[in-house]
All heavy atoms as a GROMACS GRO file, in nm:
protein
  644
    1MET      N    1  16.181  12.235  10.706
    1MET     CA    2  16.056  12.282  10.651
    1MET      C    3  16.050  12.260  10.500
    1MET      O    4  15.942  12.254  10.446
    1MET     CB    5  16.036  12.427  10.684
    1MET     CG    6  16.019  12.449  10.833
    1MET     SD    7  15.946  12.602  10.877
    1MET     CE    8  15.778  12.586  10.840
    2ASN      N    9  16.161  12.248  10.436
    2ASN     CA   10  16.162  12.226  10.292
    2ASN      C   11  16.186  12.079  10.260
    2ASN      O   12  16.275  12.045  10.184
    2ASN     CB   13  16.269  12.313  10.225
    2ASN     CG   14  16.231  12.459  10.225
    2ASN    OD1   15  16.113  12.490  10.229
    2ASN    ND2   16  16.329  12.547  10.221
    3ALA      N   17  16.104  11.994  10.317
    3ALA     CA   18  16.118  11.851  10.290
    3ALA      C   19  16.069  11.822  10.149
    3ALA      O   20  15.967  11.875  10.105
    3ALA     CB   21  16.038  11.772  10.390
    4PRO      N   22  16.140  11.740  10.076
    4PRO     CA   23  16.096  11.710   9.939
    4PRO      C   24  15.969  11.625   9.940
    4PRO      O   25  15.942  11.550  10.034
    4PRO     CB   26  16.213  11.631   9.881
    4PRO     CG   27  16.282  11.572   9.999
    4PRO     CD   28  16.264  11.671  10.111
    5TYR      N   29  15.892  11.642   9.836
    5TYR     CA   30  15.770  11.563   9.822
    5TYR      C   31  15.807  11.418   9.789
    5TYR      O   32  15.907  11.393   9.724
    5TYR     CB   33  15.682  11.619   9.710
    5TYR     CG   34  15.624  11.754   9.742
    5TYR    CD1   35  15.672  11.868   9.682
    5TYR    CD2   36  15.519  11.765   9.832
    5TYR    CE1   37  15.619  11.992   9.710
    5TYR    CE2   38  15.464  11.888   9.862
    5TYR     CZ   39  15.513  12.002   9.801
    5TYR     OH   40  15.461  12.123   9.830
    6PRO      N   41  15.725  11.324   9.832
    6PRO     CA   42  15.754  11.183   9.796
    6PRO      C   43  15.733  11.164   9.646
    6PRO      O   44  15.655  11.235   9.583
    6PRO     CB   45  15.653  11.103   9.877
    6PRO     CG   46  15.543  11.199   9.907
    6PRO     CD   47  15.607  11.335   9.915
    7PRO      N   48  15.801  11.068   9.588
    7PRO     CA   49  15.786  11.046   9.444
    7PRO      C   50  15.645  10.997   9.412
    7PRO      O   51  15.580  10.934   9.496
    7PRO     CB   52  15.890  10.938   9.413
    7PRO     CG   53  15.913  10.869   9.542
    7PRO     CD   54  15.894  10.973   9.649
    8PRO      N   55  15.596  11.025   9.291
    8PRO     CA   56  15.462  10.980   9.256
    8PRO      C   57  15.458  10.827   9.246
    8PRO      O   58  15.561  10.764   9.222
    8PRO     CB   59  15.437  11.043   9.119
    8PRO     CG   60  15.572  11.070   9.064
    8PRO     CD   61  15.660  11.097   9.184
    9PRO      N   62  15.342  10.768   9.266
    9PRO     CA   63  15.334  10.622   9.258
    9PRO      C   64  15.362  10.575   9.115
    9PRO      O   65  15.335  10.648   9.020
    9PRO     CB   66  15.190  10.591   9.298
    9PRO     CG   67  15.115  10.716   9.273
    9PRO     CD   68  15.214  10.829   9.294
   10PRO      N   69  15.415  10.457   9.102
   10PRO     CA   70  15.445  10.408   8.967
   10PRO      C   71  15.315  10.382   8.890
   10PRO      O   72  15.212  10.352   8.950
   10PRO     CB   73  15.520  10.277   8.992
   10PRO     CG   74  15.478  10.234   9.128
   10PRO     CD   75  15.452  10.361   9.204
   11PRO      N   76  15.318  10.395   8.758
   11PRO     CA   77  15.196  10.370   8.681
   11PRO      C   78  15.157  10.222   8.687
   11PRO      O   79  15.241  10.135   8.708
   11PRO     CB   80  15.234  10.410   8.539
   11PRO     CG   81  15.383  10.403   8.535
   11PRO     CD   82  15.430  10.434   8.675
   12ALA      N   83  15.030  10.197   8.671
   12ALA     CA   84  14.981  10.060   8.674
   12ALA      C   85  15.032   9.983   8.554
   12ALA      O   86  15.065  10.041   8.451
   12ALA     CB   87  14.828  10.059   8.676
   13ALA      N   88  15.037   9.854   8.567
   13ALA     CA   89  15.084   9.770   8.457
   13ALA      C   90  14.990   9.785   8.338
   13ALA      O   91  14.871   9.761   8.348
   13ALA     CB   92  15.090   9.625   8.501
   14ALA      N   93  15.043   9.826   8.225
   14ALA     CA   94  14.960   9.855   8.108
   14ALA      C   95  14.916   9.729   8.035
   14ALA      O   96  14.824   9.733   7.957
   14ALA     CB   97  15.037   9.945   8.012
   15GLY      N   98  14.979   9.618   8.058
   15GLY     CA   99  14.947   9.498   7.983
   15GLY      C  100  14.812   9.436   8.018
   15GLY      O  101  14.754   9.365   7.938
   16ARG      N  102  14.758   9.463   8.134
   16ARG     CA  103  14.633   9.401   8.178
   16ARG      C  104  14.513   9.496   8.170
   16ARG      O  105  14.404   9.458   8.212
   16ARG     CB  106  14.648   9.351   8.322
   16ARG     CG  107  14.758   9.253   8.344
   16ARG     CD  108  14.739   9.124   8.271
   16ARG     NE  109  14.620   9.058   8.320
   16ARG     CZ  110  14.564   8.954   8.263
   16ARG    NH1  111  14.616   8.904   8.155
   16ARG    NH2  112  14.455   8.900   8.312
   17ASP      N  113  14.532   9.614   8.119
   17ASP     CA  114  14.424   9.713   8.113
   17ASP      C  115  14.332   9.683   7.994
   17ASP      O  116  14.372   9.694   7.879
   17ASP     CB  117  14.482   9.854   8.101
   17ASP     CG  118  14.374   9.959   8.095
   17ASP    OD1  119  14.261   9.930   8.136
   17ASP    OD2  120  14.405  10.070   8.051
   18ARG      N  121  14.210   9.640   8.024
   18ARG     CA  122  14.114   9.609   7.919
   18ARG      C  123  13.989   9.696   7.931
   18ARG      O  124  13.882   9.656   7.887
   18ARG     CB  125  14.076   9.462   7.928
   18ARG     CG  126  14.191   9.370   7.900
   18ARG     CD  127  14.145   9.227   7.894
   18ARG     NE  128  14.259   9.142   7.865
   18ARG     CZ  129  14.293   9.037   7.936
   18ARG    NH1  130  14.222   9.004   8.040
   18ARG    NH2  131  14.397   8.964   7.903
   19THR      N  132  14.004   9.814   7.988
   19THR     CA  133  13.891   9.902   8.010
   19THR      C  134  13.817   9.933   7.881
   19THR      O  135  13.695   9.920   7.872
   19THR     CB  136  13.938  10.033   8.076
   19THR    OG1  137  14.009  10.001   8.194
   19THR    CG2  138  13.823  10.124   8.109
   20THR      N  139  13.891   9.974   7.780
   20THR     CA  140  13.828  10.010   7.653
   20THR      C  141  13.769   9.888   7.584
   20THR      O  142  13.659   9.895   7.527
   20THR     CB  143  13.932  10.078   7.561
   20THR    OG1  144  13.989  10.189   7.630
   20THR    CG2  145  13.868  10.127   7.433
   21LEU      N  146  13.837   9.776   7.589
   21LEU     CA  147  13.786   9.654   7.528
   21LEU      C  148  13.651   9.615   7.587
   21LEU      O  149  13.554   9.592   7.514
   21LEU     CB  150  13.885   9.539   7.546
   21LEU     CG  151  13.836   9.401   7.502
   21LEU    CD1  152  13.824   9.395   7.352
   21LEU    CD2  153  13.930   9.294   7.554
   22TRP      N  154  13.642   9.610   7.719
   22TRP     CA  155  13.516   9.572   7.784
   22TRP      C  156  13.407   9.674   7.752
   22TRP      O  157  13.291   9.636   7.730
   22TRP     CB  158  13.531   9.562   7.934
   22TRP     CG  159  13.625   9.459   7.986
   22TRP    CD1  160  13.714   9.475   8.087
   22TRP    CD2  161  13.640   9.322   7.945
   22TRP    NE1  162  13.784   9.358   8.109
   22TRP    CE2  163  13.740   9.263   8.024
   22TRP    CE3  164  13.578   9.244   7.848
   22TRP    CZ2  165  13.779   9.130   8.010
   22TRP    CZ3  166  13.618   9.112   7.833
   22TRP    CH2  167  13.716   9.057   7.914
   23GLY      N  168  13.443   9.802   7.752
   23GLY     CA  169  13.343   9.906   7.725
   23GLY      C  170  13.287   9.897   7.585
   23GLY      O  171  13.166   9.905   7.564
   24VAL      N  172  13.374   9.881   7.486
   24VAL     CA  173  13.328   9.874   7.347
   24VAL      C  174  13.247   9.746   7.324
   24VAL      O  175  13.143   9.749   7.259
   24VAL     CB  176  13.448   9.883   7.250
   24VAL    CG1  177  13.406   9.853   7.109
   24VAL    CG2  178  13.511  10.021   7.258
   25LEU      N  179  13.293   9.633   7.378
   25LEU     CA  180  13.215   9.509   7.366
   25LEU      C  181  13.077   9.525   7.430
   25LEU      O  182  12.976   9.480   7.375
   25LEU     CB  183  13.289   9.393   7.432
   25LEU     CG  184  13.396   9.325   7.349
   25LEU    CD1  185  13.470   9.223   7.434
   25LEU    CD2  186  13.338   9.260   7.228
   26GLY      N  187  13.072   9.588   7.545
   26GLY     CA  188  12.944   9.608   7.612
   26GLY      C  189  12.850   9.696   7.533
   26GLY      O  190  12.730   9.669   7.525
   27ILE      N  191  12.903   9.802   7.474
   27ILE     CA  192  12.819   9.893   7.394
   27ILE      C  193  12.765   9.821   7.272
   27ILE      O  194  12.646   9.827   7.241
   27ILE     CB  195  12.898  10.019   7.356
   27ILE    CG1  196  12.920  10.106   7.479
   27ILE    CG2  197  12.826  10.097   7.247
   27ILE    CD1  198  13.014  10.222   7.457
   28VAL      N  199  12.852   9.751   7.200
   28VAL     CA  200  12.809   9.683   7.078
   28VAL      C  201  12.706   9.575   7.110
   28VAL      O  202  12.601   9.567   7.046
   28VAL     CB  203  12.931   9.624   7.003
   28VAL    CG1  204  12.888   9.531   6.892
   28VAL    CG2  205  13.019   9.736   6.950
   29LEU      N  206  12.735   9.491   7.208
   29LEU     CA  207  12.641   9.384   7.242
   29LEU      C  208  12.513   9.439   7.304
   29LEU      O  209  12.404   9.387   7.280
   29LEU     CB  210  12.707   9.283   7.336
   29LEU     CG  211  12.817   9.198   7.272
   29LEU    CD1  212  12.885   9.113   7.378
   29LEU    CD2  213  12.762   9.113   7.161
   30GLY      N  214  12.524   9.545   7.382
   30GLY     CA  215  12.406   9.605   7.442
   30GLY      C  216  12.315   9.668   7.339
   30GLY      O  217  12.193   9.666   7.353
   31LEU      N  218  12.372   9.725   7.234
   31LEU     CA  219  12.291   9.787   7.129
   31LEU      C  220  12.232   9.684   7.033
   31LEU      O  221  12.118   9.696   6.992
   31LEU     CB  222  12.375   9.886   7.048
   31LEU     CG  223  12.398  10.023   7.109
   31LEU    CD1  224  12.494  10.103   7.023
   31LEU    CD2  225  12.267  10.096   7.125
   32LEU      N  226  12.309   9.585   6.997
   32LEU     CA  227  12.268   9.496   6.889
   32LEU      C  228  12.186   9.376   6.933
   32LEU      O  229  12.085   9.344   6.871
   32LEU     CB  230  12.390   9.447   6.811
   32LEU     CG  231  12.469   9.556   6.739
   32LEU    CD1  232  12.586   9.496   6.664
   32LEU    CD2  233  12.379   9.633   6.644
   33CYS      N  234  12.232   9.304   7.035
   33CYS     CA  235  12.162   9.177   7.059
   33CYS      C  236  12.139   9.145   7.205
   33CYS      O  237  12.028   9.112   7.243
   33CYS     CB  238  12.239   9.063   6.993
   33CYS     SG  239  12.400   9.034   7.068
   34CYS      N  240  12.238   9.150   7.286
   34CYS     CA  241  12.231   9.090   7.419
   34CYS      C  242  12.247   9.195   7.528
   34CYS      O  243  12.358   9.234   7.562
   34CYS     CB  244  12.341   8.985   7.435
   34CYS     SG  245  12.345   8.866   7.301
   35GLY      N  246  12.135   9.238   7.583
   35GLY     CA  247  12.140   9.340   7.687
   35GLY      C  248  12.212   9.293   7.812
   35GLY      O  249  12.284   9.369   7.876
   36VAL      N  250  12.196   9.166   7.845
   36VAL     CA  251  12.260   9.112   7.966
   36VAL      C  252  12.412   9.113   7.951
   36VAL      O  253  12.485   9.152   8.043
   36VAL     CB  254  12.208   8.969   7.996
   36VAL    CG1  255  12.282   8.908   8.112
   36VAL    CG2  256  12.059   8.972   8.022
   37LEU      N  257  12.460   9.072   7.834
   37LEU     CA  258  12.606   9.076   7.811
   37LEU      C  259  12.658   9.220   7.809
   37LEU      O  260  12.769   9.247   7.854
   37LEU     CB  261  12.641   9.006   7.680
   37LEU     CG  262  12.630   8.855   7.682
   37LEU    CD1  263  12.662   8.798   7.544
   37LEU    CD2  264  12.721   8.794   7.785
   38GLY      N  265  12.578   9.313   7.759
   38GLY     CA  266  12.617   9.454   7.762
   38GLY      C  267  12.635   9.503   7.905
   38GLY      O  268  12.730   9.575   7.936
   39ILE      N  269  12.547   9.462   7.994
   39ILE     CA  270  12.557   9.500   8.135
   39ILE      C  271  12.680   9.437   8.199
   39ILE      O  272  12.754   9.502   8.274
   39ILE     CB  273  12.428   9.463   8.210
   39ILE    CG1  274  12.313   9.548   8.159
   39ILE    CG2  275  12.446   9.478   8.360
   39ILE    CD1  276  12.177   9.505   8.209
   40ILE      N  277  12.705   9.311   8.169
   40ILE     CA  278  12.821   9.242   8.227
   40ILE      C  279  12.951   9.306   8.182
   40ILE      O  280  13.040   9.336   8.262
   40ILE     CB  281  12.818   9.092   8.191
   40ILE    CG1  282  12.703   9.024   8.264
   40ILE    CG2  283  12.950   9.025   8.224
   40ILE    CD1  284  12.674   8.883   8.216
   41PHE      N  285  12.964   9.331   8.052
   41PHE     CA  286  13.086   9.393   8.002
   41PHE      C  287  13.099   9.537   8.051
   41PHE      O  288  13.210   9.588   8.071
   41PHE     CB  289  13.093   9.386   7.850
   41PHE     CG  290  13.128   9.250   7.797
   41PHE    CD1  291  13.052   9.192   7.697
   41PHE    CD2  292  13.236   9.180   7.846
   41PHE    CE1  293  13.084   9.067   7.648
   41PHE    CE2  294  13.269   9.054   7.798
   41PHE     CZ  295  13.192   8.998   7.699
   42GLY      N  296  12.987   9.606   8.069
   42GLY     CA  297  12.992   9.741   8.125
   42GLY      C  298  13.046   9.740   8.267
   42GLY      O  299  13.127   9.824   8.305
   43TYR      N  300  13.002   9.642   8.346
   43TYR     CA  301  13.054   9.628   8.482
   43TYR      C  302  13.205   9.602   8.480
   43TYR      O  303  13.279   9.661   8.558
   43TYR     CB  304  12.981   9.517   8.556
   43TYR     CG  305  13.050   9.479   8.684
   43TYR    CD1  306  13.041   9.560   8.796
   43TYR    CD2  307  13.128   9.365   8.691
   43TYR    CE1  308  13.106   9.528   8.914
   43TYR    CE2  309  13.195   9.331   8.808
   43TYR     CZ  310  13.183   9.413   8.919
   43TYR     OH  311  13.249   9.381   9.034
   44LEU      N  312  13.249   9.512   8.391
   44LEU     CA  313  13.392   9.482   8.382
   44LEU      C  314  13.471   9.606   8.343
   44LEU      O  315  13.582   9.630   8.392
   44LEU     CB  316  13.417   9.370   8.282
   44LEU     CG  317  13.367   9.231   8.322
   44LEU    CD1  318  13.383   9.134   8.207
   44LEU    CD2  319  13.438   9.183   8.446
   45SER      N  320  13.416   9.688   8.254
   45SER     CA  321  13.483   9.810   8.212
   45SER      C  322  13.495   9.909   8.328
   45SER      O  323  13.601   9.969   8.348
   45SER     CB  324  13.407   9.874   8.097
   45SER     OG  325  13.466   9.995   8.059
   46ILE      N  326  13.389   9.924   8.405
   46ILE     CA  327  13.393  10.016   8.519
   46ILE      C  328  13.492   9.967   8.624
   46ILE      O  329  13.568  10.045   8.680
   46ILE     CB  330  13.251  10.033   8.580
   46ILE    CG1  331  13.163  10.107   8.481
   46ILE    CG2  332  13.258  10.107   8.712
   46ILE    CD1  333  13.017  10.110   8.521
   47ARG      N  334  13.493   9.835   8.647
   47ARG     CA  335  13.586   9.778   8.745
   47ARG      C  336  13.732   9.804   8.703
   47ARG      O  337  13.814   9.848   8.785
   47ARG     CB  338  13.562   9.629   8.758
   47ARG     CG  339  13.649   9.563   8.863
   47ARG     CD  340  13.647   9.416   8.851
   47ARG     NE  341  13.713   9.379   8.725
   47ARG     CZ  342  13.724   9.256   8.680
   47ARG    NH1  343  13.671   9.158   8.745
   47ARG    NH2  344  13.787   9.232   8.567
   48ASP      N  345  13.764   9.781   8.576
   48ASP     CA  346  13.900   9.806   8.530
   48ASP      C  347  13.934   9.954   8.527
   48ASP      O  348  14.047   9.994   8.552
   48ASP     CB  349  13.922   9.745   8.391
   48ASP     CG  350  13.949   9.596   8.397
   48ASP    OD1  351  13.954   9.541   8.509
   48ASP    OD2  352  13.967   9.535   8.289
   49ALA      N  353  13.836  10.038   8.497
   49ALA     CA  354  13.860  10.182   8.496
   49ALA      C  355  13.897  10.231   8.636
   49ALA      O  356  13.988  10.313   8.651
   49ALA     CB  357  13.736  10.257   8.446
   50ARG      N  358  13.831  10.181   8.736
   50ARG     CA  359  13.865  10.219   8.873
   50ARG      C  360  14.002  10.166   8.912
   50ARG      O  361  14.079  10.232   8.980
   50ARG     CB  362  13.760  10.167   8.970
   50ARG     CG  363  13.630  10.241   8.962
   50ARG     CD  364  13.531  10.190   9.062
   50ARG     NE  365  13.405  10.263   9.049
   50ARG     CZ  366  13.291  10.218   9.092
   50ARG    NH1  367  13.285  10.101   9.153
   50ARG    NH2  368  13.182  10.288   9.077
   51ARG      N  369  14.032  10.047   8.868
   51ARG     CA  370  14.158   9.983   8.903
   51ARG      C  371  14.277  10.057   8.841
   51ARG      O  372  14.382  10.071   8.903
   51ARG     CB  373  14.157   9.838   8.856
   51ARG     CG  374  14.281   9.761   8.895
   51ARG     CD  375  14.273   9.617   8.850
   51ARG     NE  376  14.164   9.549   8.918
   51ARG     CZ  377  14.114   9.434   8.881
   51ARG    NH1  378  14.159   9.372   8.776
   51ARG    NH2  379  14.015   9.378   8.950
   52TYR      N  380  14.262  10.103   8.716
   52TYR     CA  381  14.373  10.164   8.644
   52TYR      C  382  14.363  10.316   8.634
   52TYR      O  383  14.442  10.379   8.566
   52TYR     CB  384  14.384  10.105   8.503
   52TYR     CG  385  14.420   9.958   8.506
   52TYR    CD1  386  14.326   9.861   8.472
   52TYR    CD2  387  14.546   9.916   8.547
   52TYR    CE1  388  14.358   9.727   8.476
   52TYR    CE2  389  14.578   9.782   8.552
   52TYR     CZ  390  14.484   9.688   8.516
   52TYR     OH  391  14.516   9.556   8.521
   53GLY      N  392  14.265  10.376   8.699
   53GLY     CA  393  14.255  10.521   8.702
   53GLY      C  394  14.212  10.583   8.571
   53GLY      O  395  14.257  10.692   8.536
   54LYS      N  396  14.125  10.516   8.498
   54LYS     CA  397  14.076  10.568   8.370
   54LYS      C  398  13.931  10.610   8.384
   54LYS      O  399  13.867  10.590   8.486
   54LYS     CB  400  14.090  10.462   8.261
   54LYS     CG  401  14.233  10.430   8.230
   54LYS     CD  402  14.242  10.361   8.097
   54LYS     CE  403  14.389  10.349   8.059
   54LYS     NZ  404  14.403  10.305   7.923
   55SER      N  405  13.878  10.666   8.276
   55SER     CA  406  13.740  10.713   8.276
   55SER      C  407  13.644  10.595   8.260
   55SER      O  408  13.660  10.513   8.171
   55SER     CB  409  13.719  10.811   8.162
   55SER     OG  410  13.583  10.847   8.153
   56PRO      N  411  13.540  10.587   8.343
   56PRO     CA  412  13.444  10.476   8.335
   56PRO      C  413  13.326  10.502   8.242
   56PRO      O  414  13.228  10.430   8.245
   56PRO     CB  415  13.396  10.462   8.479
   56PRO     CG  416  13.401  10.601   8.531
   56PRO     CD  417  13.523  10.664   8.465
   57VAL      N  418  13.335  10.603   8.155
   57VAL     CA  419  13.221  10.642   8.072
   57VAL      C  420  13.175  10.529   7.981
   57VAL      O  421  13.055  10.506   7.965
   57VAL     CB  422  13.256  10.769   7.991
   57VAL    CG1  423  13.148  10.800   7.889
   57VAL    CG2  424  13.276  10.886   8.083
   58LEU      N  425  13.268  10.457   7.918
   58LEU     CA  426  13.228  10.347   7.830
   58LEU      C  427  13.150  10.240   7.905
   58LEU      O  428  13.054  10.184   7.852
   58LEU     CB  429  13.351  10.285   7.763
   58LEU     CG  430  13.422  10.369   7.658
   58LEU    CD1  431  13.547  10.297   7.609
   58LEU    CD2  432  13.330  10.400   7.543
   59GLY      N  433  13.189  10.212   8.027
   59GLY     CA  434  13.116  10.114   8.107
   59GLY      C  435  12.976  10.160   8.139
   59GLY      O  436  12.881  10.081   8.132
   60TYR      N  437  12.960  10.288   8.174
   60TYR     CA  438  12.827  10.339   8.203
   60TYR      C  439  12.738  10.336   8.079
   60TYR      O  440  12.620  10.304   8.087
   60TYR     CB  441  12.835  10.482   8.259
   60TYR     CG  442  12.896  10.488   8.397
   60TYR    CD1  443  12.993  10.583   8.428
   60TYR    CD2  444  12.857  10.402   8.498
   60TYR    CE1  445  13.049  10.590   8.553
   60TYR    CE2  446  12.912  10.408   8.624
   60TYR     CZ  447  13.008  10.503   8.652
   60TYR     OH  448  13.063  10.509   8.777
   61LEU      N  449  12.796  10.370   7.964
   61LEU     CA  450  12.719  10.363   7.840
   61LEU      C  451  12.677  10.220   7.808
   61LEU      O  452  12.564  10.196   7.764
   61LEU     CB  453  12.801  10.421   7.724
   61LEU     CG  454  12.816  10.572   7.719
   61LEU    CD1  455  12.912  10.612   7.608
   61LEU    CD2  456  12.681  10.636   7.698
   62ALA      N  457  12.768  10.127   7.827
   62ALA     CA  458  12.737   9.986   7.800
   62ALA      C  459  12.622   9.939   7.890
   62ALA      O  460  12.530   9.870   7.842
   62ALA     CB  461  12.860   9.900   7.820
   63ILE      N  462  12.625   9.975   8.015
   63ILE     CA  463  12.517   9.936   8.106
   63ILE      C  464  12.386  10.002   8.064
   63ILE      O  465  12.280   9.936   8.061
   63ILE     CB  466  12.552   9.970   8.251
   63ILE    CG1  467  12.665   9.878   8.299
   63ILE    CG2  468  12.430   9.959   8.342
   63ILE    CD1  469  12.719   9.910   8.436
   64ALA      N  470  12.390  10.129   8.029
   64ALA     CA  471  12.269  10.199   7.987
   64ALA      C  472  12.210  10.136   7.861
   64ALA      O  473  12.088  10.112   7.853
   64ALA     CB  474  12.300  10.347   7.963
   65PHE      N  475  12.293  10.106   7.762
   65PHE     CA  476  12.243  10.045   7.639
   65PHE      C  477  12.191   9.904   7.664
   65PHE      O  478  12.093   9.862   7.602
   65PHE     CB  479  12.350  10.045   7.530
   65PHE     CG  480  12.382  10.181   7.476
   65PHE    CD1  481  12.511  10.215   7.442
   65PHE    CD2  482  12.283  10.276   7.459
   65PHE    CE1  483  12.541  10.340   7.392
   65PHE    CE2  484  12.311  10.402   7.409
   65PHE     CZ  485  12.441  10.434   7.375
   66GLY      N  486  12.255   9.831   7.754
   66GLY     CA  487  12.205   9.698   7.788
   66GLY      C  488  12.068   9.703   7.852
   66GLY      O  489  11.979   9.624   7.819
   67VAL      N  490  12.048   9.798   7.942
   67VAL     CA  491  11.918   9.813   8.008
   67VAL      C  492  11.812   9.856   7.907
   67VAL      O  493  11.700   9.804   7.906
   67VAL     CB  494  11.928   9.914   8.125
   67VAL    CG1  495  11.791   9.951   8.177
   67VAL    CG2  496  12.014   9.856   8.236
   68ILE      N  497  11.848   9.950   7.818
   68ILE     CA  498  11.754   9.994   7.714
   68ILE      C  499  11.716   9.877   7.624
   68ILE      O  500  11.599   9.862   7.586
   68ILE     CB  501  11.814  10.111   7.635
   68ILE    CG1  502  11.818  10.236   7.722
   68ILE    CG2  503  11.736  10.137   7.506
   68ILE    CD1  504  11.896  10.351   7.662
   69ASN      N  505  11.812   9.794   7.590
   69ASN     CA  506  11.785   9.677   7.506
   69ASN      C  507  11.689   9.582   7.575
   69ASN      O  508  11.594   9.533   7.514
   69ASN     CB  509  11.916   9.605   7.473
   69ASN     CG  510  11.897   9.490   7.377
   69ASN    OD1  511  11.796   9.422   7.377
   69ASN    ND2  512  11.997   9.468   7.296
   70ILE      N  513  11.710   9.556   7.703
   70ILE     CA  514  11.622   9.464   7.776
   70ILE      C  515  11.480   9.521   7.786
   70ILE      O  516  11.382   9.450   7.763
   70ILE     CB  517  11.680   9.434   7.916
   70ILE    CG1  518  11.808   9.350   7.901
   70ILE    CG2  519  11.579   9.364   8.004
   70ILE    CD1  520  11.885   9.333   8.030
   71ILE      N  521  11.470   9.649   7.818
   71ILE     CA  522  11.338   9.712   7.830
   71ILE      C  523  11.267   9.715   7.694
   71ILE      O  524  11.148   9.684   7.683
   71ILE     CB  525  11.350   9.853   7.891
   71ILE    CG1  526  11.394   9.841   8.037
   71ILE    CG2  527  11.219   9.928   7.880
   71ILE    CD1  528  11.429   9.974   8.101
   72GLY      N  529  11.342   9.752   7.589
   72GLY     CA  530  11.283   9.756   7.455
   72GLY      C  531  11.236   9.619   7.409
   72GLY      O  532  11.127   9.606   7.350
   73SER      N  533  11.315   9.516   7.435
   73SER     CA  534  11.275   9.380   7.397
   73SER      C  535  11.151   9.336   7.474
   73SER      O  536  11.063   9.270   7.417
   73SER     CB  537  11.389   9.283   7.423
   73SER     OG  538  11.496   9.308   7.337
   74ALA      N  539  11.144   9.371   7.600
   74ALA     CA  540  11.027   9.335   7.680
   74ALA      C  541  10.901   9.404   7.626
   74ALA      O  542  10.794   9.342   7.617
   74ALA     CB  543  11.049   9.371   7.826
   75ILE      N  544  10.914   9.530   7.590
   75ILE     CA  545  10.799   9.603   7.536
   75ILE      C  546  10.756   9.541   7.403
   75ILE      O  547  10.636   9.523   7.378
   75ILE     CB  548  10.833   9.753   7.520
   75ILE    CG1  549  10.845   9.818   7.658
   75ILE    CG2  550  10.728   9.824   7.435
   75ILE    CD1  551  10.897   9.960   7.656
   76LEU      N  552  10.852   9.508   7.318
   76LEU     CA  553  10.817   9.447   7.190
   76LEU      C  554  10.751   9.310   7.209
   76LEU      O  555  10.660   9.274   7.134
   76LEU     CB  556  10.941   9.434   7.102
   76LEU     CG  557  10.994   9.565   7.042
   76LEU    CD1  558  11.123   9.540   6.967
   76LEU    CD2  559  10.890   9.630   6.952
   77ARG      N  560  10.796   9.233   7.306
   77ARG     CA  561  10.735   9.102   7.332
   77ARG      C  562  10.591   9.117   7.382
   77ARG      O  563  10.502   9.044   7.339
   77ARG     CB  564  10.815   9.025   7.436
   77ARG     CG  565  10.934   8.956   7.380
   77ARG     CD  566  10.992   8.866   7.487
   77ARG     NE  567  11.120   8.813   7.442
   77ARG     CZ  568  11.192   8.728   7.511
   77ARG    NH1  569  11.148   8.686   7.629
   77ARG    NH2  570  11.306   8.684   7.466
   78VAL      N  571  10.571   9.211   7.472
   78VAL     CA  572  10.436   9.229   7.530
   78VAL      C  573  10.337   9.276   7.423
   78VAL      O  574  10.223   9.232   7.419
   78VAL     CB  575  10.442   9.329   7.648
   78VAL    CG1  576  10.304   9.373   7.691
   78VAL    CG2  577  10.517   9.267   7.763
   79THR      N  578  10.382   9.363   7.335
   79THR     CA  579  10.292   9.415   7.231
   79THR      C  580  10.278   9.320   7.114
   79THR      O  581  10.196   9.343   7.025
   79THR     CB  582  10.340   9.551   7.180
   79THR    OG1  583  10.471   9.538   7.126
   79THR    CG2  584  10.339   9.654   7.292
   80GLY      N  585  10.360   9.215   7.108
   80GLY     CA  586  10.350   9.118   6.999
   80GLY      C  587  10.422   9.162   6.873
   80GLY      O  588  10.399   9.106   6.766
   81ASN      N  589  10.511   9.261   6.881
   81ASN     CA  590  10.581   9.312   6.764
   81ASN      C  591  10.726   9.267   6.754
   81ASN      O  592  10.798   9.313   6.666
   81ASN     CB  593  10.576   9.466   6.763
   81ASN     CG  594  10.436   9.517   6.744
   81ASN    OD1  595  10.359   9.458   6.670
   81ASN    ND2  596  10.403   9.625   6.813
   82HIS      N  597  10.771   9.182   6.842
   82HIS     CA  598  10.910   9.137   6.840
   82HIS      C  599  10.930   9.046   6.719
   82HIS      O  600  10.853   8.951   6.699
   82HIS     CB  601  10.945   9.063   6.969
   82HIS     CG  602  11.091   9.054   6.994
   82HIS    ND1  603  11.173   8.966   6.928
   82HIS    CD2  604  11.173   9.125   7.078
   82HIS    CE1  605  11.296   8.980   6.970
   82HIS    NE2  606  11.298   9.075   7.061
   83PRO      N  607  11.031   9.071   6.637
   83PRO     CA  608  11.048   8.994   6.514
   83PRO      C  609  11.081   8.846   6.537
   83PRO      O  610  11.055   8.763   6.450
   83PRO     CB  611  11.161   9.064   6.441
   83PRO     CG  612  11.233   9.143   6.544
   83PRO     CD  613  11.132   9.176   6.650
   84LEU      N  614  11.137   8.811   6.650
   84LEU     CA  615  11.174   8.672   6.675
   84LEU      C  616  11.067   8.595   6.750
   84LEU      O  617  11.071   8.472   6.754
   84LEU     CB  618  11.305   8.666   6.754
   84LEU     CG  619  11.427   8.727   6.684
   84LEU    CD1  620  11.548   8.722   6.777
   84LEU    CD2  621  11.456   8.658   6.554
   85TYR      N  622  10.974   8.662   6.812
   85TYR     CA  623  10.874   8.596   6.895
   85TYR      C  624  10.734   8.632   6.848
   85TYR      O  625  10.660   8.702   6.914
   85TYR     CB  626  10.890   8.636   7.042
   85TYR     CG  627  11.024   8.599   7.097
   85TYR    CD1  628  11.125   8.693   7.111
   85TYR    CD2  629  11.052   8.468   7.135
   85TYR    CE1  630  11.248   8.660   7.162
   85TYR    CE2  631  11.175   8.433   7.185
   85TYR     CZ  632  11.273   8.529   7.198
   85TYR     OH  633  11.395   8.495   7.248
   86ARG      N  634  10.693   8.584   6.733
   86ARG     CA  635  10.559   8.613   6.681
   86ARG      C  636  10.470   8.494   6.693
   86ARG      O  637  10.501   8.384   6.693
   86ARG     CB  638  10.566   8.656   6.536
   86ARG     CG  639  10.622   8.795   6.527
   86ARG     CD  640  10.608   8.845   6.386
   86ARG     NE  641  10.670   8.977   6.384
   86ARG     CZ  642  10.644   9.066   6.294
   86ARG    NH1  643  10.561   9.039   6.198
   86ARG    NH2  644  10.700   9.181   6.296
   0.00000   0.00000   0.00000
């Protein structure tokens, strides 16, 4: 009845974890210029977060900022106020 618990699983390889890198790149690109790249990097961040057991918050923020950038750019284009498309 007093069987020992199995040992915990070994930690994931730390050398390939780019969760934070993808998340920060997605946030910066999603806010500043490229909403589509923000969404792509946000997805990569969420994928790595699930793989390595980390928090996916940066990925969700990157996707949200990318979507906001795309919607904001579309609104500015339709109203004729976009600085690059006059």
